[in-house]
C-alpha positions as CSV (number, residue, x, y, z in Angstrom):
1,M,23.3,-56.0,55.6
2,K,22.4,-56.5,52.0
3,K,25.3,-56.9,49.5
4,C,25.7,-56.7,45.8
5,V,28.4,-58.3,43.7
6,Y,29.1,-55.1,41.8
7,P,30.4,-52.8,44.7
8,N,31.7,-55.9,46.4
9,N,33.7,-57.5,43.5
10,I,33.3,-55.9,40.1
11,L,34.6,-52.5,39.0
12,I,32.3,-50.9,36.4
13,V,33.9,-48.5,33.9
14,G,31.6,-46.3,31.8
15,N,32.1,-44.9,28.3
16,D,33.0,-41.5,29.8
17,G,36.0,-43.0,31.5
18,Y,34.5,-42.9,35.0
19,T,33.7,-45.8,37.2
20,D,30.1,-46.4,38.0
21,S,28.3,-47.9,41.0
22,C,26.1,-50.2,38.8
23,P,26.0,-51.3,35.1
24,L,22.3,-50.2,34.8
25,E,22.1,-47.0,33.0
26,T,19.2,-45.5,35.0
27,A,20.7,-46.4,38.4
28,N,24.1,-45.0,38.8
29,L,26.6,-43.0,40.8
30,R,29.5,-41.6,38.8
31,L,32.6,-42.2,40.9
32,E,36.2,-41.9,39.8
33,D,38.3,-41.3,36.7
34,I,39.7,-44.8,35.8
35,N,42.8,-43.1,34.4
36,Q,43.9,-42.2,37.9
37,G,44.4,-46.0,38.4
38,I,42.4,-49.1,38.7
39,Q,43.1,-49.9,42.4
40,K,42.9,-46.2,43.4
41,S,39.4,-46.1,41.8
42,W,38.3,-49.3,43.5
43,Q,39.4,-48.1,46.9
44,S,38.1,-44.5,46.7
45,P,36.1,-43.0,49.6
46,K,33.1,-42.5,47.3
47,Y,33.0,-46.2,46.4
48,D,33.5,-47.2,50.0
49,D,30.6,-45.0,51.1
50,F,28.3,-46.7,48.5
51,R,29.4,-50.1,49.6
52,N,28.8,-49.4,53.3
53,N,25.4,-47.8,52.8
54,L,24.0,-50.3,50.3
55,D,21.0,-51.0,52.5
56,D,20.0,-47.4,52.4
57,Y,20.2,-47.3,48.6
58,L,18.2,-50.6,48.1
59,N,15.5,-49.6,50.6
60,N,14.9,-46.1,49.3
61,K,12.9,-46.1,46.1
62,D,14.1,-42.6,45.2
63,K,17.7,-43.6,45.2
64,I,19.8,-45.3,42.5
65,C,19.0,-48.9,43.4
66,W,15.3,-48.4,42.6
67,Q,15.1,-51.0,39.8
68,C,16.5,-53.8,42.0
69,N,14.3,-52.6,44.8
70,M,11.2,-52.7,42.6
71,L,12.0,-56.1,41.1
72,E,12.8,-57.7,44.5
73,K,9.7,-56.3,46.2
74,N,7.6,-57.7,43.4
75,G,9.2,-61.2,43.6
76,G,11.4,-60.8,40.5
77,I,15.0,-61.6,39.9
78,S,17.1,-58.4,40.0
79,L,20.5,-57.7,38.8
80,R,21.6,-57.8,42.4
81,T,20.1,-61.3,43.2
82,E,20.9,-63.0,39.9
83,T,24.8,-63.0,40.5
84,P,26.3,-64.4,43.7
85,L,29.1,-62.6,45.5
86,I,32.6,-63.8,44.5
87,T,34.0,-63.1,47.9
88,D,32.2,-62.2,51.2
89,S,34.3,-59.1,51.8
90,P,35.0,-56.4,49.2
91,E,37.8,-57.5,46.9
92,L,38.4,-56.6,43.3
93,K,37.9,-59.8,41.3
94,A,36.5,-58.6,37.9
95,I,36.3,-55.4,35.7
96,Q,33.5,-54.6,33.3
97,F,34.4,-52.1,30.5
98,K,31.9,-50.1,28.6
99,L,34.5,-48.4,26.4
100,S,32.2,-46.7,23.9
101,N,28.6,-46.5,22.6
102,R,29.5,-47.8,19.1
103,C,26.6,-49.9,17.9
104,Q,24.9,-50.5,14.6
105,L,21.5,-51.1,16.1
106,V,18.6,-48.8,17.3
107,C,16.8,-50.9,19.9
108,A,13.5,-49.9,21.6
109,H,14.7,-50.1,25.1
110,C,18.1,-48.3,24.4
111,G,19.2,-44.8,23.7
112,P,22.1,-42.6,22.6
113,N,24.3,-43.2,25.5
114,L,24.5,-46.9,24.7
115,S,24.2,-46.7,20.9
116,S,25.9,-44.4,18.5
117,S,23.3,-45.4,15.9
118,W,20.6,-44.1,18.3
119,G,22.5,-40.8,18.6
120,K,22.7,-40.5,14.9
121,F,19.1,-41.4,14.5
122,V,18.0,-38.6,16.7
123,G,20.3,-36.1,15.1
124,Q,23.1,-35.8,17.6
125,K,26.2,-34.2,16.1
126,N,28.7,-35.9,18.2
127,Y,27.0,-39.2,18.5
128,I,30.0,-41.4,19.3
129,K,30.9,-41.5,23.0
130,Q,34.2,-43.0,24.0
131,F,37.4,-42.5,26.0
132,E,41.0,-43.6,25.8
133,I,42.6,-45.7,28.5
134,K,46.0,-44.4,29.4
135,D,49.0,-46.7,29.0
136,H,49.8,-46.8,32.8
137,V,46.3,-48.1,33.4
138,L,46.9,-50.9,30.8
139,D,50.2,-51.7,32.5
140,E,48.3,-52.0,35.8
141,L,45.6,-54.2,34.1
142,K,48.4,-56.6,33.0
143,T,49.4,-57.2,36.6
144,L,45.8,-57.6,37.7
145,V,44.4,-60.0,35.1
146,P,46.2,-63.2,36.4
147,Q,44.3,-62.7,39.7
148,M,40.9,-61.8,38.2
149,N,37.9,-64.1,37.8
150,F,36.9,-62.3,34.6
151,I,37.1,-59.2,32.4
152,R,33.9,-58.2,30.7
153,F,33.3,-56.0,27.7
154,T,29.8,-54.5,27.0
155,G,28.8,-51.5,25.0
156,G,27.5,-50.3,22.7
157,E,28.6,-53.2,20.8
158,P,32.0,-54.2,22.1
159,W,33.2,-55.9,18.9
160,M,32.8,-52.7,17.0
161,D,35.1,-50.9,19.5
162,P,38.8,-50.6,18.4
163,M,39.9,-49.9,22.0
164,H,38.5,-53.3,23.1
165,W,40.7,-55.1,20.5
166,K,43.7,-52.9,21.5
167,I,43.3,-54.0,25.1
168,L,43.2,-57.7,24.1
169,K,46.2,-57.3,21.9
170,F,48.0,-55.6,24.8
171,L,47.1,-58.5,27.1
172,K,48.3,-61.1,24.5
173,G,51.1,-63.2,26.0
174,I,50.4,-62.7,29.7
175,D,49.1,-65.4,32.0
176,K,45.3,-65.5,31.6
177,K,44.6,-69.2,32.3
178,N,42.6,-68.5,35.4
179,C,40.7,-65.4,34.0
180,E,37.6,-65.6,31.8
181,L,36.8,-63.1,29.0
182,H,33.2,-62.2,29.0
183,Y,31.0,-60.3,26.5
184,I,27.5,-58.9,26.3
185,T,27.0,-58.5,22.5
186,N,24.4,-58.5,19.7
187,G,26.8,-60.9,17.9
188,L,26.5,-59.1,14.6
189,S,30.1,-57.7,14.3
190,T,33.4,-59.2,13.0
191,I,35.4,-61.0,15.6
192,R,39.2,-61.6,16.0
193,P,39.4,-65.1,17.6
194,E,43.2,-65.1,17.5
195,L,42.9,-62.6,20.4
196,W,40.8,-65.0,22.4
197,E,43.6,-67.5,22.8
198,G,45.0,-68.1,26.3
199,W,41.9,-67.1,28.4
200,K,40.3,-69.7,30.6
201,K,37.0,-69.4,28.8
202,I,35.2,-67.0,26.5
203,Q,31.7,-66.4,27.8
204,I,29.3,-64.7,25.4
205,M,26.0,-63.3,26.4
206,L,24.2,-63.0,23.1
207,S,21.4,-60.4,23.2
208,V,18.1,-61.9,21.7
209,D,15.2,-59.6,22.3
210,G,12.2,-61.2,20.5
211,F,12.0,-63.9,17.8
212,G,11.9,-63.5,14.0
213,A,9.7,-60.5,13.2
214,S,9.4,-59.3,16.8
215,Y,13.2,-59.2,17.1
216,E,13.5,-57.0,13.9
217,W,10.8,-54.7,15.0
218,F,12.3,-54.3,18.5
219,R,16.0,-54.1,17.3
220,R,15.8,-51.8,14.4
221,Q,18.6,-52.2,11.6
222,A,19.0,-55.9,12.7
223,L,18.2,-58.9,10.6
224,W,17.0,-62.1,12.2
225,E,18.8,-64.2,9.6
226,N,22.1,-62.5,10.4
227,L,21.6,-63.3,14.2
228,L,21.0,-67.0,13.4
229,Q,24.2,-67.1,11.3
230,A,26.1,-65.4,14.0
231,Y,24.7,-67.9,16.6
232,E,25.7,-70.8,14.5
233,N,29.2,-69.5,13.9
234,L,29.8,-68.7,17.6
235,S,28.5,-72.1,18.6
236,K,31.3,-73.7,16.6
237,H,34.1,-71.8,18.4
238,P,36.3,-73.8,20.7
239,N,36.4,-72.5,24.3
240,V,33.3,-70.4,23.7
241,K,30.3,-70.7,26.1
242,L,27.1,-69.1,24.8
243,K,24.4,-67.8,27.0
244,I,21.2,-66.1,25.7
245,N,20.4,-62.7,27.2
246,F,16.6,-62.0,26.6
247,S,15.1,-58.7,27.5
248,L,11.5,-59.4,28.8
249,T,9.2,-56.6,27.7
250,P,5.6,-56.3,26.4
251,W,7.0,-56.6,22.9
252,T,9.0,-59.8,23.5
253,V,7.1,-61.8,26.1
254,D,5.1,-63.6,23.5
255,S,8.4,-64.7,21.9
256,L,10.1,-66.1,25.0
257,A,8.8,-69.7,24.5
258,S,9.9,-69.7,20.9
259,A,13.4,-68.4,21.7
260,K,13.9,-70.9,24.5
261,E,12.9,-73.7,22.2
262,Y,15.2,-72.6,19.5
263,F,18.3,-71.6,21.4
264,Q,19.5,-74.6,23.3
265,N,21.8,-72.7,25.6
266,P,21.7,-71.4,29.1
267,F,19.1,-68.6,29.2
268,L,19.0,-65.4,31.2
269,V,15.7,-63.6,31.1
270,V,16.0,-59.9,32.1
271,P,12.8,-58.2,32.9
272,I,13.1,-54.5,31.7
273,M,11.8,-51.9,34.1
274,S,12.9,-48.7,32.3
275,P,12.0,-47.1,29.9
276,W,8.3,-47.6,30.8
277,H,7.3,-48.4,27.2
278,C,9.4,-51.6,27.6
279,S,8.2,-52.6,31.1
280,L,5.6,-55.3,31.9
281,G,4.8,-53.1,34.8
282,S,3.2,-50.6,32.6
283,L,0.2,-52.7,32.1
284,T,-2.5,-53.4,34.8
285,E,-3.1,-57.1,35.5
286,D,-6.6,-56.8,34.0
287,E,-5.2,-55.2,30.8
288,Y,-2.5,-57.8,30.6
289,N,-5.1,-60.7,30.9
290,N,-7.6,-59.1,28.5
291,L,-4.9,-58.6,25.8
292,G,-4.0,-62.2,26.0
293,L,-0.3,-61.8,26.6
294,T,1.7,-64.8,27.6
295,K,1.9,-64.9,31.4
296,Y,4.7,-66.5,33.5
297,V,4.3,-67.1,37.2
298,E,7.8,-66.0,38.0
299,Y,7.3,-62.6,36.3
300,S,3.6,-62.1,37.1
301,K,4.2,-59.8,40.1
302,I,6.0,-57.3,37.9
303,I,2.7,-56.7,36.0
304,G,1.0,-53.5,37.2
305,S,4.0,-52.4,39.3
306,N,3.9,-48.9,37.7
307,P,0.9,-48.9,35.3
308,K,0.9,-46.4,32.5
309,G,-1.9,-48.2,30.7
310,A,-2.4,-50.2,27.4
311,K,-3.1,-47.0,25.5
312,Y,0.2,-45.5,26.5
313,L,2.0,-48.6,25.1
314,K,0.0,-48.4,21.8
315,T,0.7,-44.7,21.4
316,W,4.4,-45.5,21.8
317,A,4.3,-48.4,19.4
318,L,2.6,-46.3,16.7
319,S,5.1,-43.6,17.2
320,W,7.9,-46.2,16.9
321,D,6.6,-47.3,13.5
322,N,6.1,-43.7,12.5
323,R,9.8,-42.9,13.2
324,W,10.9,-45.8,11.0
325,N,8.3,-45.2,8.3
326,T,6.8,-48.7,8.9
327,P,3.1,-47.9,9.4
328,G,1.0,-50.8,10.4
329,L,4.0,-53.0,11.3
330,A,3.4,-52.8,15.0
331,E,-0.2,-54.2,14.8
332,K,1.0,-56.9,12.4
333,V,3.9,-58.1,14.6
334,H,1.9,-57.6,17.9
335,P,-1.8,-58.4,17.1
336,W,-2.8,-57.7,20.7
337,L,-2.5,-54.0,19.9
338,N,-5.6,-54.3,17.8
339,K,-7.6,-55.0,21.0
340,I,-6.8,-51.6,22.4
């Protein structure tokens, strides 16, 4: 039977206050209200059913595990395969909190559920999604942290989230020497390092999608120079371990080599499968080769896995420029578009 570290060891809490089967937005079962209790949520019949029938979910392309299914069948590294199990049998060893969608960026592969700025951009009235953790759940968290491997905060942008800082303040003073504090962050917000004291290690996965101009084109409202400054500042922090989280898309694949050369840190390359305008699978192999995009053997099997066509990508890129009133920028940043 196939296993996955998430149902086996990591409890995922979404920004609606419910636990999820997986951190991927397009592959999810909404499970339990976290405010009923952490252990109660972890041990719920719904979660047990998912754990015990994981093979069925992984082998059925129409079920929620379709992204890992597609990546693995095409020889790629999936979210399931990239992280080893913490224990062989199901045991709660980590919690991942997605407390809100607060974020200052509008990234091409994102959307309103993960970015309040995206929601505002598309005209949503109530564009901030968040929930409040009840005090009794925080009390339970206090008792669990000493036995945990790590607590992870994602977003949105976790450093913009006041609830995240409230939780760290609440945990200040308890025994955390065996528990790591993890983040997935764009690195562009103010930090409070005094609340990082006492943890075994601070592991920061810094999101870098592109390099220079391609980064700013892909991650709107971000400045490349601000990212470099944040990278430099975080690199100086004691007890901080930096890892680069690079989204591999048609818009970033030509920047991967430059990013790896510049950022001398452990590097995680995440092939994006959804939305399709950000998937290498949207191009046929002939199109990919004719456009002259950089090809990597370890990701080559993803190409053509669900081809929408080069014209589809160009249409999307021009519409992306149009929405930001930056006509012509796509062809300038991505010259291969001029071949279509």
